[in-house]
C-alpha positions in Angstrom: -3.2 -45.3 13.0 -3.9 -44.3 9.4 -7.4 -43.2 10.4 -5.9 -41.0 13.2 -3.5 -39.4 10.8 -6.2 -38.8 8.3 -8.5 -37.3 10.9 -5.7 -35.0 12.2 -4.9 -33.8 8.6 -8.6 -33.2 8.0 -9.0 -31.3 11.3 -5.9 -29.2 10.4 -7.3 -28.4 7.0 -10.7 -27.4 8.4 -9.0 -25.2 10.9 -7.0 -23.5 8.2 -10.2 -22.9 6.1 -11.9 -21.5 9.2 -9.0 -19.1 9.9 -9.0 -18.0 6.3 -12.7 -17.4 6.4 -12.5 -15.4 9.6 -9.7 -13.2 8.2 -11.8 -12.7 5.1 -14.8 -11.7 7.2 -12.6 -9.3 9.2 -11.3 -7.5 6.1 -14.9 -7.1 4.8 -16.0 -5.8 8.2 -13.2 -3.3 8.2 -14.1 -2.1 4.8 -17.8 -1.6 5.7 -17.1 0.0 9.1 -19.0 3.3 9.8 -15.8 5.3 10.5 -14.8 5.2 6.8 -15.6 8.4 5.0 -18.2 8.4 2.3 -15.7 9.8 -0.2 -13.2 7.0 0.5 -15.8 4.3 0.3 -16.8 5.6 -3.1 -13.3 5.0 -4.4 -13.3 1.3 -3.5 -14.4 0.5 -7.0 -11.2 2.1 -8.4 -8.7 1.2 -5.7 -9.9 -2.4 -5.1 -8.7 -2.6 -1.4 -10.2 -6.1 -0.8 -8.6 -7.6 -3.8 -5.3 -5.8 -3.3 -4.8 -6.7 0.4 -5.9 -10.2 -0.3 -3.4 -10.5 -3.1 -0.6 -9.4 -0.8 -1.6 -12.1 1.7 -2.6 -9.9 4.6 -3.8 -11.5 7.8 -5.3 -9.9 11.0 -2.5 -11.3 13.2 0.3 -9.5 11.3 2.5 -6.6 12.1 2.0 -4.3 9.1 3.8 -1.1 8.2 2.1 1.5 6.0 4.6 3.9 4.4 3.5 7.5 3.9 -0.2 7.0 4.8 -1.1 10.4 3.4 -4.7 11.3 4.4 -5.2 7.7 5.7 -7.3 6.1 2.9 -5.9 2.7 3.5 -5.4 3.4 7.2 -9.2 3.5 7.6 -9.2 -0.2 6.6 -5.9 -1.5 8.0 -6.3 0.0 11.5 -9.5 -1.8 12.5 -8.5 -5.0 10.7 -5.3 -5.3 12.7 -6.5 -3.7 15.9 -7.3 -6.8 18.0 -4.8 -9.4 16.9 -2.1 -7.6 14.9 -0.4 -4.2 14.8 -0.5 -1.3 12.3 2.5 1.0 12.1 1.8 4.2 10.2 5.2 5.5 9.1 5.2 9.0 7.8 6.6 12.5 8.4 7.0 14.0 11.9 4.4 16.5 13.0 5.6 20.1 12.5 3.8 23.3 12.0 4.8 23.4 8.4 3.7 19.8 7.8 0.0 20.1 7.4 -0.7 16.6 6.1 1.0 14.9 9.0 -0.9 17.1 11.4 -4.2 16.3 9.7 -3.4 12.6 9.7 -2.8 12.6 13.5 -6.0 14.6 14.0 -7.8 11.9 12.1 -6.4 9.2 14.3 -7.1 11.1 17.5 -10.7 11.8 16.5 -11.7 8.1 16.5 -10.1 6.1 19.2 -12.4 3.1 18.5 -10.8 2.6 15.1 -7.3 4.1 15.5 -6.2 4.0 19.2 -3.8 1.1 18.7 -2.0 2.5 15.6 1.7 2.9 16.3 3.6 5.8 14.7 6.9 5.4 12.9 9.0 8.1 11.2 9.6 7.8 7.5 11.2 10.9 6.0 13.3 10.0 3.0 16.2 10.4 2.4 17.2 11.3 5.9 15.2 9.5 8.6 14.0 5.9 8.6 12.7 5.1 12.1 10.1 2.8 10.7 10.1 -0.2 12.9 12.6 -2.5 14.6 14.7 -4.8 12.4 13.1 -8.1 11.5 9.8 -7.1 13.2 7.3 -6.6 10.4 5.3 -9.2 8.5 4.4 -6.8 5.7 5.3 -3.3 4.5 2.9 -1.6 2.1 3.2 1.5 -0.1 0.3 2.8 -2.1 0.9 5.1 -5.1 4.1 6.6 -3.5 7.2 5.1 -5.2 7.1 7.8 -7.9 7.8 10.4 -5.1 11.0 8.7 -4.3 12.4 8.4 -7.8 13.6 12.0 -7.8 16.0 11.3 -4.9 18.2 9.3 -7.4 18.9 5.6 -7.6 21.4 5.5 -4.7 19.0 7.1 -2.2 16.1 5.0 -3.5 18.2 1.9 -2.9 19.0 3.1 0.7 15.3 3.6 1.3 14.4 0.1 0.0 17.2 -1.5 2.0 15.7 0.1 5.2 12.4 -1.5 4.2 14.2 -4.8 3.8 15.7 -4.5 7.2 12.5 -4.1 9.1 10.8 -7.1 7.5 11.1 -10.6 8.9 12.5 -13.3 6.6 9.6 -14.3 4.4 8.0 -10.9 4.9 6.1 -9.2 2.1 6.7 -5.8 0.5 3.5 -4.8 -1.3 3.8 -2.0 -3.9 1.0 -0.2 -5.9 1.9 2.7 -8.1 0.9 4.5 -11.3 2.3 2.6 -14.3 4.1 4.3 -17.2 3.9 2.4 -20.5 7.2 0.8 -21.5 7.1 2.7 -24.8 7.2 6.1 -23.0 10.2 7.7 -21.5 10.5 8.0 -17.7 12.2 11.2 -16.7 14.7 11.3 -13.8 12.1 12.7 -11.4 9.1 10.7 -12.6 7.4 14.1 -12.8 4.3 12.8 -14.4 3.6 10.6 -11.4 4.0 7.5 -13.6 6.9 5.0 -13.4 8.0 2.0 -15.4 7.0 -1.3 -13.8 10.4 -2.9 -14.9 12.2 0.0 -13.2 10.4 -0.5 -9.9 11.1 -4.3 -10.0 14.7 -3.8 -10.8 15.2 -1.3 -8.0 13.4 -3.4 -5.4 15.1 -6.6 -6.3 18.5 -4.8 -6.2 17.8 -4.2 -2.5 17.6 -7.9 -1.9 13.9 -8.7 -2.5 12.5 -11.3 -4.8 9.4 -10.6 -7.0 6.8 -13.2 -5.9 3.9 -12.2 -8.0 2.3 -9.5 -10.1 -1.4 -8.7 -10.4 -3.6 -6.6 -12.8 -6.1 -5.9 -10.0 -5.5 -2.2 -10.4 -5.0 -2.0 -14.2 -6.9 0.4 -16.3 -6.3 0.1 -20.1 -8.2 3.3 -20.7 -5.3 5.3 -19.1 -2.6 6.1 -21.7 -0.5 8.2 -19.2 -0.3 11.1 -21.6 -2.2 13.8 -19.7 -1.2 17.5 -19.5 -1.0 17.5 -15.7 0.3 13.9 -15.4 -1.6 11.4 -13.4 -3.2 14.3 -11.5 -5.3 15.1 -14.5 -7.3 12.0 -13.6 -9.8 11.6 -10.8 -9.8 12.1 -7.9 -7.6 15.2 -8.3 -8.7 16.4 -11.8 -5.9 19.0 -11.8 -6.1 19.9 -15.5 -8.7 22.6 -15.2 -8.5 23.5 -18.9 -8.9 19.9 -20.0 -12.1 17.9 -20.7 -13.3 16.9 -17.3 -15.8 14.4 -18.6 -13.0 12.8 -20.7 -10.9 12.3 -17.6 -13.8 11.0 -15.6 -14.5 8.5 -18.4 -10.9 7.2 -18.1 -11.2 6.9 -14.4 -8.3 6.5 -12.0 -4.8 5.6 -13.2 -3.5 2.4 -14.6 -1.5 0.9 -11.7 1.0 -1.9 -11.2 0.4 -4.2 -8.2 3.6 -6.0 -7.1 4.3 -8.5 -4.3 7.9 -8.8 -3.2 9.3 -11.2 -0.6 12.3 -10.9 1.7 14.1 -14.3 1.3 
């Protein structure tokens, strides 16, 4: 009997290792797929997608919501990774003539059915519309470098946004946050107009919505970034918005210092 139990435990362990290896291979395959743009691939060294998604605990069988996907940098990885066994919901602004970025994002999806045909679209237009996903349906919600855009709504509306995120997650679901980190010694203005936010502030606001901080990572840290640039975070690559500044100095700093936070819905 003991041998049978030991054999069963060993088999289960080996199966778990095999599944983890397969998920790891699938993520690497999605990152190296030919549909990714050359410019996006070049930024892997700064954005660390493999390490970041692995830290959040992503798996190819999950239902994952990407909030405000922008031009689709992470969508290029998430969509093929989740295509066969999971589901990606890209939740952003509705397509309108005046909303060029949303239109361009949909054009990107429509141009490559092999990678993006199974992406589901949700509506995420804070502070008014949160048709993200059904309640208790998502295993993971991800936001990349976007929390600073919500700060200007005020704490009450930011809380409402975070509670909507909380609602769509299953119990035990993960809310993964990456954003530009403001040093604790520097003052954060009410609108986070520099693009940087205090890590402690983000943790406080997310936990106030019911989440628990599960882990922090320095995967996306950059000690060269002092967050004191004339044009805020946009002085740094890839934007390089400070045209009067020293371009080579900004390139030497690289992309921003960023917090990487993993929250869990109890």
